[in-house]
PDB file with SEQRES, HELIX, SHEET and CRYST1 records, atoms N, CA, C and O in Angstrom:
SEQRES   1 A   55  MET GLN ASN LEU ALA ARG PHE PHE LYS ASP GLU SER GLY          
SEQRES   2 A   55  ALA THR ALA ILE GLU TYR GLY LEU ILE ALA ALA LEU ILE          
SEQRES   3 A   55  ALA VAL ALA ILE ILE THR ALA VAL THR SER LEU GLY THR          
SEQRES   4 A   55  ASN ALA ALA SER THR PHE ASN ALA VAL ALA GLY GLN MET          
SEQRES   5 A   55  ALA SER ALA                                                  
HELIX    1 AA1 GLN A    2  LYS A    9  1                                   8    
HELIX    2 AA2 SER A   12  SER A   54  1                                  43    
CRYST1    1.000    1.000    1.000  90.00  90.00  90.00 P 1           1          
ATOM      1  N   MET A   1      16.217 -32.812 -21.224  1.00  0.00           N  
ATOM      2  CA  MET A   1      17.154 -31.624 -21.191  1.00  0.00           C  
ATOM      3  C   MET A   1      16.391 -30.460 -21.736  1.00  0.00           C  
ATOM      4  O   MET A   1      16.480 -29.370 -21.172  1.00  0.00           O  
ATOM      5  N   GLN A   2      15.622 -30.628 -22.834  1.00  0.00           N  
ATOM      6  CA  GLN A   2      14.915 -29.419 -23.433  1.00  0.00           C  
ATOM      7  C   GLN A   2      13.880 -28.852 -22.395  1.00  0.00           C  
ATOM      8  O   GLN A   2      13.668 -27.645 -22.285  1.00  0.00           O  
ATOM      9  N   ASN A   3      13.307 -29.732 -21.707  1.00  0.00           N  
ATOM     10  CA  ASN A   3      12.357 -29.127 -20.595  1.00  0.00           C  
ATOM     11  C   ASN A   3      13.041 -28.344 -19.689  1.00  0.00           C  
ATOM     12  O   ASN A   3      12.550 -27.270 -19.342  1.00  0.00           O  
ATOM     13  N   LEU A   4      14.221 -28.762 -19.204  1.00  0.00           N  
ATOM     14  CA  LEU A   4      14.970 -27.952 -18.235  1.00  0.00           C  
ATOM     15  C   LEU A   4      15.370 -26.587 -18.826  1.00  0.00           C  
ATOM     16  O   LEU A   4      15.232 -25.541 -18.192  1.00  0.00           O  
ATOM     17  N   ALA A   5      15.895 -26.655 -20.128  1.00  0.00           N  
ATOM     18  CA  ALA A   5      16.293 -25.376 -20.754  1.00  0.00           C  
ATOM     19  C   ALA A   5      15.049 -24.421 -20.900  1.00  0.00           C  
ATOM     20  O   ALA A   5      15.150 -23.226 -20.624  1.00  0.00           O  
ATOM     21  N   ARG A   6      13.873 -24.982 -21.343  1.00  0.00           N  
ATOM     22  CA  ARG A   6      12.684 -24.236 -21.450  1.00  0.00           C  
ATOM     23  C   ARG A   6      12.206 -23.590 -20.153  1.00  0.00           C  
ATOM     24  O   ARG A   6      11.657 -22.488 -20.145  1.00  0.00           O  
ATOM     25  N   PHE A   7      12.436 -24.323 -19.043  1.00  0.00           N  
ATOM     26  CA  PHE A   7      12.092 -23.923 -17.641  1.00  0.00           C  
ATOM     27  C   PHE A   7      12.911 -22.687 -17.258  1.00  0.00           C  
ATOM     28  O   PHE A   7      12.377 -21.741 -16.680  1.00  0.00           O  
ATOM     29  N   PHE A   8      14.209 -22.696 -17.583  1.00  0.00           N  
ATOM     30  CA  PHE A   8      15.015 -21.646 -17.217  1.00  0.00           C  
ATOM     31  C   PHE A   8      14.932 -20.327 -18.029  1.00  0.00           C  
ATOM     32  O   PHE A   8      15.330 -19.234 -17.628  1.00  0.00           O  
ATOM     33  N   LYS A   9      14.345 -20.592 -19.255  1.00  0.00           N  
ATOM     34  CA  LYS A   9      14.099 -19.420 -20.130  1.00  0.00           C  
ATOM     35  C   LYS A   9      12.709 -18.808 -19.916  1.00  0.00           C  
ATOM     36  O   LYS A   9      12.442 -17.681 -20.331  1.00  0.00           O  
ATOM     37  N   ASP A  10      11.869 -19.542 -19.289  1.00  0.00           N  
ATOM     38  CA  ASP A  10      10.525 -19.032 -18.959  1.00  0.00           C  
ATOM     39  C   ASP A  10      10.561 -17.849 -18.065  1.00  0.00           C  
ATOM     40  O   ASP A  10      11.084 -17.954 -16.956  1.00  0.00           O  
ATOM     41  N   GLU A  11      10.029 -16.700 -18.478  1.00  0.00           N  
ATOM     42  CA  GLU A  11      10.039 -15.509 -17.687  1.00  0.00           C  
ATOM     43  C   GLU A  11       8.691 -15.112 -16.981  1.00  0.00           C  
ATOM     44  O   GLU A  11       8.554 -14.134 -16.246  1.00  0.00           O  
ATOM     45  N   SER A  12       7.735 -16.006 -17.311  1.00  0.00           N  
ATOM     46  CA  SER A  12       6.321 -15.620 -16.781  1.00  0.00           C  
ATOM     47  C   SER A  12       6.237 -15.628 -15.226  1.00  0.00           C  
ATOM     48  O   SER A  12       5.411 -14.888 -14.691  1.00  0.00           O  
ATOM     49  N   GLY A  13       6.996 -16.378 -14.513  1.00  0.00           N  
ATOM     50  CA  GLY A  13       7.048 -16.292 -13.068  1.00  0.00           C  
ATOM     51  C   GLY A  13       7.650 -15.054 -12.585  1.00  0.00           C  
ATOM     52  O   GLY A  13       7.206 -14.477 -11.593  1.00  0.00           O  
ATOM     53  N   ALA A  14       8.738 -14.589 -13.314  1.00  0.00           N  
ATOM     54  CA  ALA A  14       9.434 -13.311 -12.963  1.00  0.00           C  
ATOM     55  C   ALA A  14       8.490 -12.220 -13.101  1.00  0.00           C  
ATOM     56  O   ALA A  14       8.453 -11.352 -12.228  1.00  0.00           O  
ATOM     57  N   THR A  15       7.706 -12.175 -14.131  1.00  0.00           N  
ATOM     58  CA  THR A  15       6.823 -11.059 -14.424  1.00  0.00           C  
ATOM     59  C   THR A  15       5.783 -11.030 -13.333  1.00  0.00           C  
ATOM     60  O   THR A  15       5.482  -9.953 -12.817  1.00  0.00           O  
ATOM     61  N   ALA A  16       5.169 -12.263 -12.922  1.00  0.00           N  
ATOM     62  CA  ALA A  16       4.216 -12.319 -11.915  1.00  0.00           C  
ATOM     63  C   ALA A  16       4.785 -11.797 -10.594  1.00  0.00           C  
ATOM     64  O   ALA A  16       4.021 -11.152  -9.876  1.00  0.00           O  
ATOM     65  N   ILE A  17       5.964 -11.991 -10.222  1.00  0.00           N  
ATOM     66  CA  ILE A  17       6.632 -11.567  -8.991  1.00  0.00           C  
ATOM     67  C   ILE A  17       6.714 -10.045  -9.083  1.00  0.00           C  
ATOM     68  O   ILE A  17       6.350  -9.315  -8.162  1.00  0.00           O  
ATOM     69  N   GLU A  18       7.245  -9.571 -10.324  1.00  0.00           N  
ATOM     70  CA  GLU A  18       7.296  -8.130 -10.321  1.00  0.00           C  
ATOM     71  C   GLU A  18       5.947  -7.433 -10.166  1.00  0.00           C  
ATOM     72  O   GLU A  18       5.883  -6.387  -9.519  1.00  0.00           O  
ATOM     73  N   TYR A  19       4.847  -7.981 -10.746  1.00  0.00           N  
ATOM     74  CA  TYR A  19       3.571  -7.379 -10.540  1.00  0.00           C  
ATOM     75  C   TYR A  19       3.154  -7.405  -9.115  1.00  0.00           C  
ATOM     76  O   TYR A  19       2.515  -6.456  -8.660  1.00  0.00           O  
ATOM     77  N   GLY A  20       3.475  -8.438  -8.372  1.00  0.00           N  
ATOM     78  CA  GLY A  20       3.184  -8.693  -6.946  1.00  0.00           C  
ATOM     79  C   GLY A  20       3.915  -7.632  -6.188  1.00  0.00           C  
ATOM     80  O   GLY A  20       3.362  -7.029  -5.268  1.00  0.00           O  
ATOM     81  N   LEU A  21       5.111  -7.397  -6.542  1.00  0.00           N  
ATOM     82  CA  LEU A  21       6.027  -6.413  -5.799  1.00  0.00           C  
ATOM     83  C   LEU A  21       5.377  -4.955  -5.930  1.00  0.00           C  
ATOM     84  O   LEU A  21       5.195  -4.161  -5.006  1.00  0.00           O  
ATOM     85  N   ILE A  22       5.085  -4.791  -7.206  1.00  0.00           N  
ATOM     86  CA  ILE A  22       4.411  -3.357  -7.531  1.00  0.00           C  
ATOM     87  C   ILE A  22       3.077  -3.215  -6.708  1.00  0.00           C  
ATOM     88  O   ILE A  22       2.813  -2.161  -6.130  1.00  0.00           O  
ATOM     89  N   ALA A  23       2.283  -4.259  -6.677  1.00  0.00           N  
ATOM     90  CA  ALA A  23       0.995  -4.161  -5.963  1.00  0.00           C  
ATOM     91  C   ALA A  23       1.296  -4.020  -4.488  1.00  0.00           C  
ATOM     92  O   ALA A  23       0.584  -3.253  -3.839  1.00  0.00           O  
ATOM     93  N   ALA A  24       2.304  -4.697  -3.871  1.00  0.00           N  
ATOM     94  CA  ALA A  24       2.592  -4.528  -2.589  1.00  0.00           C  
ATOM     95  C   ALA A  24       3.106  -3.098  -2.228  1.00  0.00           C  
ATOM     96  O   ALA A  24       2.736  -2.578  -1.176  1.00  0.00           O  
ATOM     97  N   LEU A  25       3.912  -2.486  -3.041  1.00  0.00           N  
ATOM     98  CA  LEU A  25       4.343  -1.198  -2.799  1.00  0.00           C  
ATOM     99  C   LEU A  25       3.256  -0.128  -2.918  1.00  0.00           C  
ATOM    100  O   LEU A  25       3.221   0.817  -2.130  1.00  0.00           O  
ATOM    101  N   ILE A  26       2.376  -0.280  -3.899  1.00  0.00           N  
ATOM    102  CA  ILE A  26       1.190   0.558  -3.984  1.00  0.00           C  
ATOM    103  C   ILE A  26       0.398   0.371  -2.729  1.00  0.00           C  
ATOM    104  O   ILE A  26      -0.015   1.402  -2.198  1.00  0.00           O  
ATOM    105  N   ALA A  27       0.106  -0.829  -2.144  1.00  0.00           N  
ATOM    106  CA  ALA A  27      -0.627  -1.123  -0.963  1.00  0.00           C  
ATOM    107  C   ALA A  27      -0.005  -0.380   0.185  1.00  0.00           C  
ATOM    108  O   ALA A  27      -0.716   0.282   0.940  1.00  0.00           O  
ATOM    109  N   VAL A  28       1.202  -0.458   0.332  1.00  0.00           N  
ATOM    110  CA  VAL A  28       1.969   0.193   1.385  1.00  0.00           C  
ATOM    111  C   VAL A  28       1.767   1.718   1.380  1.00  0.00           C  
ATOM    112  O   VAL A  28       1.513   2.359   2.400  1.00  0.00           O  
ATOM    113  N   ALA A  29       1.906   2.271   0.095  1.00  0.00           N  
ATOM    114  CA  ALA A  29       1.703   3.735  -0.005  1.00  0.00           C  
ATOM    115  C   ALA A  29       0.310   4.157   0.360  1.00  0.00           C  
ATOM    116  O   ALA A  29       0.109   5.142   1.071  1.00  0.00           O  
ATOM    117  N   ILE A  30      -0.660   3.402  -0.133  1.00  0.00           N  
ATOM    118  CA  ILE A  30      -2.057   3.609   0.281  1.00  0.00           C  
ATOM    119  C   ILE A  30      -2.287   3.543   1.757  1.00  0.00           C  
ATOM    120  O   ILE A  30      -2.941   4.424   2.314  1.00  0.00           O  
ATOM    121  N   ILE A  31      -1.815   2.612   2.363  1.00  0.00           N  
ATOM    122  CA  ILE A  31      -1.973   2.494   3.905  1.00  0.00           C  
ATOM    123  C   ILE A  31      -1.377   3.671   4.531  1.00  0.00           C  
ATOM    124  O   ILE A  31      -1.988   4.305   5.391  1.00  0.00           O  
ATOM    125  N   THR A  32      -0.128   4.008   4.105  1.00  0.00           N  
ATOM    126  CA  THR A  32       0.572   5.023   4.792  1.00  0.00           C  
ATOM    127  C   THR A  32      -0.343   6.413   4.627  1.00  0.00           C  
ATOM    128  O   THR A  32      -0.599   7.136   5.590  1.00  0.00           O  
ATOM    129  N   ALA A  33      -0.758   6.658   3.379  1.00  0.00           N  
ATOM    130  CA  ALA A  33      -1.606   7.847   3.128  1.00  0.00           C  
ATOM    131  C   ALA A  33      -2.843   7.900   3.940  1.00  0.00           C  
ATOM    132  O   ALA A  33      -3.180   8.941   4.504  1.00  0.00           O  
ATOM    133  N   VAL A  34      -3.567   6.745   4.019  1.00  0.00           N  
ATOM    134  CA  VAL A  34      -4.777   6.640   4.661  1.00  0.00           C  
ATOM    135  C   VAL A  34      -4.554   6.814   6.270  1.00  0.00           C  
ATOM    136  O   VAL A  34      -5.367   7.453   6.939  1.00  0.00           O  
ATOM    137  N   THR A  35      -3.505   6.260   6.795  1.00  0.00           N  
ATOM    138  CA  THR A  35      -3.162   6.454   8.144  1.00  0.00           C  
ATOM    139  C   THR A  35      -2.933   7.876   8.519  1.00  0.00           C  
ATOM    140  O   THR A  35      -3.448   8.368   9.523  1.00  0.00           O  
ATOM    141  N   SER A  36      -2.085   8.595   7.631  1.00  0.00           N  
ATOM    142  CA  SER A  36      -1.809   9.978   7.875  1.00  0.00           C  
ATOM    143  C   SER A  36      -3.023  10.749   7.822  1.00  0.00           C  
ATOM    144  O   SER A  36      -3.249  11.579   8.702  1.00  0.00           O  
ATOM    145  N   LEU A  37      -3.865  10.543   6.827  1.00  0.00           N  
ATOM    146  CA  LEU A  37      -5.099  11.319   6.664  1.00  0.00           C  
ATOM    147  C   LEU A  37      -5.992  11.041   7.830  1.00  0.00           C  
ATOM    148  O   LEU A  37      -6.583  11.990   8.346  1.00  0.00           O  
ATOM    149  N   GLY A  38      -6.135   9.920   8.257  1.00  0.00           N  
ATOM    150  CA  GLY A  38      -6.890   9.599   9.490  1.00  0.00           C  
ATOM    151  C   GLY A  38      -6.414  10.341  10.834  1.00  0.00           C  
ATOM    152  O   GLY A  38      -7.199  10.875  11.617  1.00  0.00           O  
ATOM    153  N   THR A  39      -5.200  10.305  10.971  1.00  0.00           N  
ATOM    154  CA  THR A  39      -4.638  10.980  12.147  1.00  0.00           C  
ATOM    155  C   THR A  39      -4.916  12.513  12.070  1.00  0.00           C  
ATOM    156  O   THR A  39      -5.321  13.151  13.042  1.00  0.00           O  
ATOM    157  N   ASN A  40      -4.681  13.036  10.898  1.00  0.00           N  
ATOM    158  CA  ASN A  40      -5.021  14.493  10.682  1.00  0.00           C  
ATOM    159  C   ASN A  40      -6.412  14.779  10.971  1.00  0.00           C  
ATOM    160  O   ASN A  40      -6.732  15.748  11.660  1.00  0.00           O  
ATOM    161  N   ALA A  41      -7.314  13.913  10.434  1.00  0.00           N  
ATOM    162  CA  ALA A  41      -8.853  14.204  10.608  1.00  0.00           C  
ATOM    163  C   ALA A  41      -9.201  14.006  12.013  1.00  0.00           C  
ATOM    164  O   ALA A  41     -10.047  14.744  12.520  1.00  0.00           O  
ATOM    165  N   ALA A  42      -8.598  13.024  12.741  1.00  0.00           N  
ATOM    166  CA  ALA A  42      -8.851  12.876  14.189  1.00  0.00           C  
ATOM    167  C   ALA A  42      -8.439  14.123  14.963  1.00  0.00           C  
ATOM    168  O   ALA A  42      -9.117  14.536  15.904  1.00  0.00           O  
ATOM    169  N   SER A  43      -7.355  14.698  14.569  1.00  0.00           N  
ATOM    170  CA  SER A  43      -6.822  15.868  15.307  1.00  0.00           C  
ATOM    171  C   SER A  43      -7.806  17.074  15.006  1.00  0.00           C  
ATOM    172  O   SER A  43      -8.091  17.879  15.892  1.00  0.00           O  
ATOM    173  N   THR A  44      -8.274  17.160  13.815  1.00  0.00           N  
ATOM    174  CA  THR A  44      -9.190  18.258  13.479  1.00  0.00           C  
ATOM    175  C   THR A  44     -10.514  18.142  14.212  1.00  0.00           C  
ATOM    176  O   THR A  44     -11.024  19.104  14.787  1.00  0.00           O  
ATOM    177  N   PHE A  45     -11.078  16.877  14.169  1.00  0.00           N  
ATOM    178  CA  PHE A  45     -12.297  16.684  14.969  1.00  0.00           C  
ATOM    179  C   PHE A  45     -12.237  16.870  16.432  1.00  0.00           C  
ATOM    180  O   PHE A  45     -13.181  17.304  17.092  1.00  0.00           O  
ATOM    181  N   ASN A  46     -11.000  16.498  16.951  1.00  0.00           N  
ATOM    182  CA  ASN A  46     -10.834  16.798  18.453  1.00  0.00           C  
ATOM    183  C   ASN A  46     -10.719  18.275  18.708  1.00  0.00           C  
ATOM    184  O   ASN A  46     -11.202  18.785  19.719  1.00  0.00           O  
ATOM    185  N   ALA A  47     -10.094  18.943  17.811  1.00  0.00           N  
ATOM    186  CA  ALA A  47      -9.932  20.417  18.019  1.00  0.00           C  
ATOM    187  C   ALA A  47     -11.485  21.037  17.912  1.00  0.00           C  
ATOM    188  O   ALA A  47     -11.934  21.824  18.745  1.00  0.00           O  
ATOM    189  N   VAL A  48     -12.072  20.654  16.994  1.00  0.00           N  
ATOM    190  CA  VAL A  48     -13.532  21.220  16.848  1.00  0.00           C  
ATOM    191  C   VAL A  48     -14.371  20.817  18.168  1.00  0.00           C  
ATOM    192  O   VAL A  48     -15.080  21.651  18.732  1.00  0.00           O  
ATOM    193  N   ALA A  49     -14.265  19.698  18.552  1.00  0.00           N  
ATOM    194  CA  ALA A  49     -15.029  19.219  19.693  1.00  0.00           C  
ATOM    195  C   ALA A  49     -14.650  19.964  20.982  1.00  0.00           C  
ATOM    196  O   ALA A  49     -15.485  20.235  21.845  1.00  0.00           O  
ATOM    197  N   GLY A  50     -13.329  20.287  21.070  1.00  0.00           N  
ATOM    198  CA  GLY A  50     -12.832  21.027  22.212  1.00  0.00           C  
ATOM    199  C   GLY A  50     -13.391  22.415  22.140  1.00  0.00           C  
ATOM    200  O   GLY A  50     -13.820  22.945  23.164  1.00  0.00           O  
ATOM    201  N   GLN A  51     -13.408  23.021  21.006  1.00  0.00           N  
ATOM    202  CA  GLN A  51     -13.886  24.531  20.794  1.00  0.00           C  
ATOM    203  C   GLN A  51     -15.402  24.449  21.110  1.00  0.00           C  
ATOM    204  O   GLN A  51     -15.906  25.388  21.726  1.00  0.00           O  
ATOM    205  N   MET A  52     -16.169  23.388  20.731  1.00  0.00           N  
ATOM    206  CA  MET A  52     -17.616  23.340  20.900  1.00  0.00           C  
ATOM    207  C   MET A  52     -17.877  23.262  22.366  1.00  0.00           C  
ATOM    208  O   MET A  52     -18.791  23.925  22.857  1.00  0.00           O  
ATOM    209  N   ALA A  53     -17.005  22.367  23.201  1.00  0.00           N  
ATOM    210  CA  ALA A  53     -17.259  22.069  24.581  1.00  0.00           C  
ATOM    211  C   ALA A  53     -16.972  23.272  25.325  1.00  0.00           C  
ATOM    212  O   ALA A  53     -17.590  23.423  26.379  1.00  0.00           O  
ATOM    213  N   SER A  54     -16.044  24.262  24.923  1.00  0.00           N  
ATOM    214  CA  SER A  54     -15.664  25.371  25.653  1.00  0.00           C  
ATOM    215  C   SER A  54     -16.554  26.607  25.347  1.00  0.00           C  
ATOM    216  O   SER A  54     -16.464  27.638  26.014  1.00  0.00           O  
ATOM    217  N   ALA A  55     -17.346  26.470  24.395  1.00  0.00           N  
ATOM    218  CA  ALA A  55     -18.212  27.614  24.015  1.00  0.00           C  
ATOM    219  C   ALA A  55     -19.473  27.644  24.881  1.00  0.00           C  
ATOM    220  O   ALA A  55     -20.317  28.525  24.713  1.00  0.00           O  
TER     221      ALA A  55                                                      
END                                                                             
């Protein structure tokens, strides 16, 4: 019975889950930022290539 009570009081698993969720949110933010930056960079490079081709 004491082992069961100790199991329910243990919060180390909850802390690990919280850290995992924080890491996942940070990863999603980084992926979103990199994707947006990549799209903007591709547009810029295409515009420059178009200007160089027409010159």
